[in-house]
NUMARDO-272072 format. One record per residue: residue number from 0; residue in three letters; x, y, z of N, C-alpha, C, CB in turn. Coordinates in Angstrom, 2 decimals, always signed. Last residue first. Glycine has a CB too. Layout:
N
KEFI   num   residu        nx        ny        nz       cax       cay       caz        cx        cy        cz       cbx       cby       cbz
KEFI   NUM      ALA         X         Y         Z         X         Y         Z         X         Y         Z         X         Y         Z
...
This chain:
102
KEFI   num   residu        nx        ny        nz       cax       cay       caz        cx        cy        cz       cbx       cby       cbz
KEFI   101      ARG    +23.91    +34.07    -22.65    +24.42    +33.81    -23.24    +24.88    +31.99    -22.64    +25.17    +34.97    -23.43
KEFI   100      ALA    +21.24    +35.60    -21.77    +21.25    +35.31    -23.14    +22.77    +34.63    -23.18    +20.98    +36.73    -24.14
KEFI    99      ALA    +22.92    +36.96    -18.69    +22.22    +35.55    -18.81    +21.46    +34.68    -20.96    +20.54    +36.04    -17.45
KEFI    98      LEU    +24.53    +38.89    -20.29    +24.30    +37.80    -19.80    +24.17    +36.23    -19.47    +24.01    +38.02    -19.84
KEFI    97      ALA    +22.85    +40.25    -21.41    +23.97    +40.28    -22.54    +24.19    +38.60    -21.69    +25.57    +41.91    -22.55
KEFI    96      ASP    +21.70    +41.28    -19.58    +20.47    +40.28    -20.23    +21.66    +40.04    -21.03    +18.76    +40.88    -21.03
KEFI    95      LEU    +23.21    +42.38    -17.86    +23.36    +41.37    -16.73    +22.22    +40.72    -18.41    +22.67    +41.75    -14.45
KEFI    94      VAL    +23.69    +44.29    -19.45    +24.21    +43.81    -19.43    +24.73    +42.12    -18.90    +24.35    +44.60    -19.33
KEFI    93      GLN    +21.61    +46.07    -18.66    +21.23    +45.11    -20.14    +22.48    +44.96    -20.05    +20.52    +45.69    -21.76
KEFI    92      ALA    +21.36    +46.94    -16.84    +20.78    +46.19    -16.90    +20.63    +46.03    -18.13    +19.99    +46.26    -16.25
KEFI    91      GLN    +22.49    +49.49    -15.88    +23.48    +48.35    -16.73    +22.04    +47.49    -16.63    +25.32    +47.51    -15.81
KEFI    90      ALA    +21.11    +51.10    -14.91    +21.95    +51.50    -16.10    +22.49    +50.59    -16.40    +22.84    +52.46    -16.04
KEFI    89      GLU    +20.31    +49.64    -12.65    +19.08    +49.25    -13.70    +20.39    +49.79    -14.26    +17.22    +49.94    -13.90
KEFI    88      PRO    +23.19    +47.39    -10.82    +22.36    +49.41    -10.83    +21.19    +49.22    -12.20    +24.12    +51.31    -11.56
KEFI    87      VAL    +22.80    +44.07    -10.69    +23.85    +45.81    -11.29    +22.69    +46.37    -11.43    +25.02    +46.00    -13.08
KEFI    86      SER    +24.59    +41.13     -8.75    +23.51    +41.91    -10.07    +24.24    +43.04    -10.06    +21.63    +42.29     -9.77
KEFI    85      ILE    +24.67    +37.54     -9.44    +24.98    +38.53     -9.85    +23.79    +40.20     -9.90    +25.42    +37.90    -11.05
KEFI    84      ALA    +24.63    +35.10     -7.28    +24.05    +35.70     -7.31    +24.61    +37.49     -7.82    +23.56    +35.26     -6.25
KEFI    83      LEU    +25.30    +31.45     -7.23    +25.70    +32.88     -7.45    +24.65    +33.63     -8.01    +26.88    +33.03     -8.33
KEFI    82      THR    +24.72    +28.74     -5.12    +23.94    +29.81     -6.14    +25.36    +31.45     -5.74    +21.51    +30.19     -5.31
KEFI    81      LEU    +24.96    +25.60     -4.17    +25.56    +26.68     -3.90    +25.66    +27.63     -4.97    +26.66    +26.38     -3.45
KEFI    80      GLY    +23.90    +23.30     -1.44    +23.31    +23.78     -2.74    +24.77    +25.34     -2.92    +21.07    +24.38     -2.44
KEFI    79      GLY    +24.13    +22.14     +0.77    +23.75    +21.58     +0.10    +24.09    +21.68     -1.51    +22.79    +21.69     +0.50
KEFI    78      GLY    +22.23    +25.26     +2.85    +22.50    +23.31     +2.27    +22.51    +22.25     +0.95    +21.50    +22.56     +2.81
KEFI    77      THR    +25.01    +26.61     +0.33    +24.95    +26.61     +2.02    +23.25    +25.26     +1.58    +24.50    +29.02     +3.16
KEFI    76      ALA    +27.06    +29.54     +0.06    +27.75    +27.94     -0.09    +26.37    +27.59     +1.23    +30.16    +27.64     +0.54
KEFI    75      THR    +26.79    +31.79     -2.24    +26.05    +31.33     -1.23    +26.42    +29.76     -1.51    +24.44    +31.82     -1.28
KEFI    74      LEU    +28.26    +34.78     -3.44    +27.80    +33.26     -3.35    +27.31    +32.47     -2.62    +28.40    +32.65     -3.46
KEFI    73      GLU    +26.78    +37.59     -5.19    +26.91    +37.20     -3.56    +27.01    +35.82     -4.50    +25.40    +37.56     -2.04
KEFI    72      PHE    +28.22    +40.66     -7.49    +28.37    +39.54     -6.99    +27.93    +38.93     -5.18    +29.70    +39.51     -7.36
KEFI    71      THR    +27.23    +43.01     -8.54    +27.91    +42.63     -7.08    +27.24    +41.88     -7.14    +28.00    +43.37     -5.78
KEFI    70      PHE    +29.41    +45.74    -11.05    +28.79    +44.06    -10.61    +28.58    +43.92     -9.05    +30.03    +42.67    -11.07
KEFI    69      PHE    +29.91    +47.84    -11.60    +28.30    +47.83    -10.84    +28.48    +46.93    -10.57    +26.89    +47.98    -11.41
KEFI    68      SER    +33.01    +47.92    -11.79    +32.88    +47.74    -10.17    +31.09    +48.04    -10.26    +34.03    +49.17     -8.99
KEFI    67      CYS    +34.80    +45.94    -13.75    +33.73    +47.10    -13.65    +32.46    +47.11    -12.33    +32.92    +47.00    -15.15
KEFI    66      CYS    +37.55    +45.52    -12.85    +37.00    +46.37    -13.91    +36.09    +46.35    -14.06    +37.26    +46.34    -14.89
KEFI    65      GLY    +36.92    +44.04     -9.98    +38.36    +44.38     -9.81    +37.28    +45.32    -11.90    +40.27    +42.42     -9.57
KEFI    64      THR    +34.64    +42.02    -10.50    +34.58    +43.50    -10.00    +35.02    +44.52    -10.15    +34.73    +43.65     -9.22
KEFI    63      GLU    +36.48    +40.36    -11.67    +35.22    +40.76    -13.03    +34.97    +42.59    -11.65    +32.87    +38.78    -13.26
KEFI    62      ARG    +37.60    +39.16     -9.82    +38.23    +39.39    -11.29    +36.71    +40.76    -11.53    +38.27    +37.39    -12.69
KEFI    61      VAL    +35.75    +38.21     -8.12    +36.98    +39.29     -7.30    +36.88    +39.47     -8.84    +38.78    +38.75     -6.20
KEFI    60      ALA    +34.71    +37.30    -10.00    +33.52    +37.76     -9.36    +34.47    +38.01     -8.42    +32.16    +36.88     -9.08
KEFI    59      LEU    +36.62    +34.26    -10.06    +35.95    +34.99    -11.49    +35.48    +36.41    -10.87    +34.38    +34.00    -12.27
KEFI    58      ASP    +37.23    +33.74     -8.00    +38.16    +34.39     -8.21    +37.55    +35.00     -9.67    +39.48    +33.57     -8.11
KEFI    57      ALA    +34.14    +32.83     -7.02    +34.98    +33.64     -6.04    +35.78    +34.23     -7.51    +36.06    +32.61     -4.60
KEFI    56      ALA    +33.94    +30.72     -9.29    +33.49    +31.71     -9.44    +33.39    +32.71     -8.13    +32.44    +31.38    -10.02
KEFI    55      ARG    +36.08    +28.94     -8.22    +36.06    +28.97     -9.55    +35.14    +30.67    -10.03    +35.23    +27.35    -10.06
KEFI    54      ALA    +35.35    +28.10     -6.21    +36.34    +28.39     -6.07    +36.53    +28.92     -7.07    +37.03    +27.68     -5.73
KEFI    53      ALA    +32.88    +26.80     -6.80    +32.84    +27.52     -6.00    +33.80    +28.37     -6.63    +32.96    +27.04     -4.79
KEFI    52      VAL    +34.15    +24.81     -7.92    +33.45    +25.09     -8.49    +33.48    +27.14     -7.90    +32.27    +23.91     -8.31
KEFI    51      GLU    +34.95    +23.30     -5.57    +36.75    +23.37     -7.59    +35.65    +24.81     -8.22    +36.71    +20.68     -9.96
KEFI    50      PRO    +33.22    +22.13     -4.38    +34.42    +23.30     -4.08    +35.18    +24.27     -4.99    +35.49    +22.68     -3.59
KEFI    49      ARG    +30.04    +21.69     -5.37    +31.74    +21.32     -5.01    +32.66    +22.23     -4.74    +32.46    +20.68     -6.05
KEFI    48      PRO    +27.50    +22.13     -6.37    +28.04    +22.75     -4.67    +28.53    +22.04     -5.53    +27.68    +22.74     -2.83
KEFI    47      GLU    +27.66    +23.88     -9.92    +27.55    +22.64     -9.06    +27.92    +23.18     -7.77    +28.48    +21.37     -9.50
KEFI    46      LEU    +24.76    +26.82     -9.39    +26.25    +26.23     -9.09    +25.81    +24.83     -8.81    +27.18    +26.98     -7.69
KEFI    45      ASP    +22.18    +28.81    -10.46    +22.47    +27.43     -9.51    +23.51    +26.96     -9.77    +21.59    +26.26     -9.58
KEFI    44      LEU    +22.20    +32.08    -10.90    +22.73    +30.74    -10.99    +22.78    +29.79    -10.49    +23.45    +30.64    -11.06
KEFI    43      VAL    +20.73    +34.82    -10.91    +20.76    +34.31     -9.99    +21.42    +33.27    -11.00    +19.55    +34.20     -9.09
KEFI    42      LEU    +20.83    +38.67    -11.70    +21.00    +36.98    -11.93    +20.81    +36.24    -11.31    +21.91    +36.45    -12.12
KEFI    41      ARG    +19.25    +41.17    -11.21    +19.72    +40.63    -10.38    +19.36    +39.06    -11.65    +19.01    +41.01     -8.67
KEFI    40      THR    +16.92    +43.32    -12.81    +18.82    +43.81    -12.11    +19.89    +42.96    -11.46    +18.78    +44.83    -10.81
KEFI    39      ARG    +15.38    +42.08    -12.71    +15.80    +42.94    -14.08    +17.12    +43.24    -13.99    +15.04    +44.34    -14.32
KEFI    38      GLU    +14.60    +39.99    -10.91    +14.74    +40.40    -11.00    +15.39    +40.83    -12.33    +14.76    +40.34    -10.20
KEFI    37      PRO    +15.57    +36.30    -11.05    +13.85    +37.38    -10.21    +13.96    +38.61    -10.31    +13.49    +37.38     -8.37
KEFI    36      ARG    +16.48    +34.81    -13.26    +16.08    +36.25    -13.90    +14.89    +37.03    -11.95    +14.56    +35.76    -16.16
KEFI    35      HIS    +18.36    +31.64    -13.15    +16.84    +32.97    -12.97    +17.05    +33.67    -12.89    +15.89    +33.25    -12.12
KEFI    34      ARG    +20.30    +28.55    -14.88    +19.58    +29.73    -13.68    +18.70    +31.10    -13.88    +20.75    +30.35    -12.94
KEFI    33      ARG    +22.13    +26.20    -13.17    +21.09    +26.58    -14.45    +20.41    +27.88    -13.32    +19.66    +24.90    -15.16
KEFI    32      ALA    +24.88    +26.66    -15.05    +24.48    +26.72    -14.86    +22.60    +26.76    -14.39    +25.25    +26.83    -15.05
KEFI    31      THR    +27.06    +25.15    -17.55    +25.60    +23.76    -16.52    +25.18    +24.93    -15.91    +26.20    +22.08    -14.92
KEFI    30      ALA    +27.69    +26.86    -18.73    +27.63    +26.08    -19.71    +26.89    +24.90    -18.10    +29.39    +25.79    -20.84
KEFI    29      LEU    +28.84    +29.39    -17.10    +27.46    +29.66    -17.19    +26.90    +28.16    -17.37    +27.09    +30.74    -18.44
KEFI    28      LEU    +31.68    +28.73    -16.67    +30.60    +29.46    -15.39    +29.65    +28.97    -16.22    +30.49    +31.37    -14.93
KEFI    27      ASP    +32.30    +29.24    -19.23    +32.30    +27.63    -18.59    +32.07    +27.61    -17.55    +33.39    +26.80    -18.57
KEFI    26      ASP    +31.37    +32.36    -20.22    +30.78    +31.12    -20.93    +30.72    +29.76    -19.95    +31.75    +30.79    -22.28
KEFI    25      PHE    +33.76    +32.89    -18.42    +31.25    +33.31    -18.48    +31.52    +32.22    -19.07    +29.86    +35.00    -19.73
KEFI    24      GLU    +35.59    +32.43    -20.04    +35.56    +32.32    -18.30    +34.02    +32.02    -17.80    +36.10    +33.97    -17.48
KEFI    23      ALA    +35.39    +34.00    -22.53    +35.06    +32.00    -22.04    +34.73    +31.88    -21.08    +36.13    +30.84    -21.91
KEFI    22      VAL    +35.07    +36.88    -21.34    +33.86    +35.78    -22.03    +33.59    +34.79    -21.88    +33.80    +35.48    -23.01
KEFI    21      ARG    +38.10    +36.96    -20.42    +36.86    +36.98    -20.04    +35.93    +36.39    -20.24    +36.54    +37.67    -20.14
KEFI    20      PHE    +38.95    +36.52    -23.58    +39.21    +35.20    -22.56    +38.37    +34.80    -21.21    +40.60    +35.37    -21.99
KEFI    19      PRO    +37.75    +38.92    -24.17    +37.41    +37.36    -25.94    +37.50    +36.12    -23.81    +40.38    +36.82    -28.41
KEFI    18      ARG    +39.32    +40.96    -22.87    +37.69    +40.92    -23.14    +37.33    +38.87    -23.37    +37.28    +42.17    -25.11
KEFI    17      GLU    +41.84    +40.97    -23.01    +42.05    +40.01    -22.22    +40.74    +40.04    -22.28    +42.86    +40.04    -21.01
KEFI    16      ALA    +42.96    +43.00    -25.24    +42.86    +41.84    -25.07    +42.41    +41.18    -24.23    +43.55    +41.54    -25.16
KEFI    15      THR    +40.76    +45.36    -24.11    +40.36    +44.95    -24.56    +40.57    +43.55    -25.24    +40.21    +45.69    -24.82
KEFI    14      PRO    +41.08    +45.27    -20.59    +42.14    +45.31    -21.49    +41.45    +44.33    -22.22    +43.63    +45.04    -21.02
KEFI    13      LEU    +38.57    +46.57    -18.28    +39.29    +45.45    -18.71    +39.94    +45.17    -19.93    +38.62    +44.60    -18.60
KEFI    12      THR    +36.61    +48.41    -17.44    +38.31    +49.40    -16.77    +39.41    +48.32    -17.99    +38.98    +48.91    -14.03
KEFI    11      CYS    +33.45    +49.49    -18.87    +34.36    +48.38    -18.18    +35.60    +48.71    -18.60    +34.06    +46.85    -18.54
KEFI    10      ALA    +31.76    +50.93    -19.91    +31.76    +51.17    -17.71    +33.54    +50.56    -17.59    +29.99    +49.35    -16.28
KEFI     9      GLU    +31.27    +50.38    -21.48    +32.10    +50.56    -21.93    +32.34    +51.80    -20.81    +32.00    +50.59    -23.36
KEFI     8      PRO    +30.87    +46.91    -21.43    +29.95    +48.16    -20.46    +31.41    +48.89    -21.22    +29.59    +48.06    -18.03
KEFI     7      ALA    +30.85    +44.12    -23.02    +31.11    +44.39    -21.65    +30.49    +46.22    -22.79    +33.24    +43.87    -20.64
KEFI     6      TRP    +30.29    +43.33    -26.19    +29.25    +42.91    -24.48    +29.63    +43.29    -23.75    +29.02    +41.64    -23.77
KEFI     5      VAL    +31.04    +44.26    -27.38    +29.36    +44.28    -27.43    +29.56    +43.48    -26.73    +28.32    +44.03    -28.62
KEFI     4      GLU    +33.84    +42.80    -26.92    +33.30    +44.48    -26.87    +32.34    +44.89    -27.61    +34.26    +45.46    -27.26
KEFI     3      ALA    +33.10    +39.93    -26.76    +33.28    +40.56    -26.53    +33.49    +41.76    -26.44    +33.40    +40.24    -26.49
KEFI     2      GLU    +32.43    +39.64    -30.33    +31.93    +39.61    -29.98    +31.77    +40.11    -27.80    +31.87    +38.73    -30.81
KEFI     1      ASP    +33.92    +42.71    -32.54    +33.69    +41.45    -31.88    +32.53    +41.00    -30.66    +34.91    +41.26    -31.38
KEFI     0      MET    +33.43    +45.02    -34.67    +34.40    +44.68    -32.95    +33.55    +43.52    -32.93    +34.24    +45.99    -31.16
């Protein structure tokens, strides 16, 4: 079992062959993000406040909810900042743990 399979929960409907690419997209987004965890079920990413970063984050969020509907994404641009908040139900907190650890 590879890293992408371990990271993705059973509820994920993304085809197995596509999972490493999705993990790489999250890794790319997380590479420059400052992150904090205000709650066990919520991860907040402070992203570079640039339009292309916002577009990439929005696109990834839309595609991810298509295969893992338990995620809730909130993209906020305000006051020169850009944040992406990711929330999950308590039963999926371990998925958020894995994402935050990347």
